[in-house]
C-alpha positions in Angstrom: -70.5 -126.7 -27.0 -72.2 -123.7 -25.5 -75.4 -122.1 -26.7 -74.7 -118.4 -26.8 -77.6 -116.0 -26.8 -77.0 -113.3 -29.4 -78.1 -109.7 -29.1 -81.2 -108.9 -31.3 -79.9 -105.5 -32.2 -77.6 -105.8 -35.2 -75.2 -103.1 -34.0 -74.7 -104.9 -30.7 -74.4 -108.2 -32.6 -71.7 -106.7 -34.8 -69.7 -105.5 -31.7 -70.0 -108.8 -29.9 -69.0 -110.9 -32.9 -66.1 -108.8 -34.1 -64.7 -108.8 -30.5 -65.1 -112.6 -30.3 -63.4 -113.0 -33.7 -60.6 -110.7 -32.7 -59.9 -112.2 -29.3 -60.9 -115.9 -29.4 -61.7 -117.3 -32.9 -59.7 -117.8 -36.0 -62.8 -117.6 -38.3 -66.5 -117.0 -38.4 -67.0 -120.7 -39.0 -64.9 -121.5 -35.9 -67.0 -119.1 -33.8 -70.3 -120.5 -35.0 -69.3 -124.1 -34.4 -67.9 -123.4 -31.0 -71.1 -121.6 -30.0 -73.6 -123.8 -31.9 -74.8 -120.9 -34.0 -76.0 -120.6 -37.6 -73.5 -118.7 -39.7 -76.0 -117.7 -42.4 -78.4 -116.2 -39.9 -75.6 -114.0 -38.5 -74.5 -112.9 -42.0 -78.1 -112.0 -42.9 -78.6 -110.0 -39.8 -75.4 -108.0 -40.3 -76.1 -107.5 -43.9 -79.2 -105.6 -42.8 -76.8 -102.9 -41.5 -74.5 -103.3 -44.5 -71.7 -105.3 -42.9 -70.2 -108.3 -44.5 -67.7 -110.9 -43.3 -64.2 -110.4 -44.6 -62.2 -113.7 -44.3 -58.8 -112.0 -44.7 -59.5 -109.6 -41.8 -61.6 -112.1 -39.9 -64.2 -109.5 -39.1 -67.4 -107.9 -40.3 -66.6 -104.7 -42.2 
């Protein structure tokens, strides 16, 4: 497992995560487990800029 360092800026975080979800991971849960990250923390940070995870699309919208 890697320990990915996430951007502090929510917009940069959004871009990074949606790219990873699109290109490498089948779900947010998969992405978080692979990178040893806390899913709730990511969701809370992106909710600050009014983005929410959509399971069907596998991206934050």
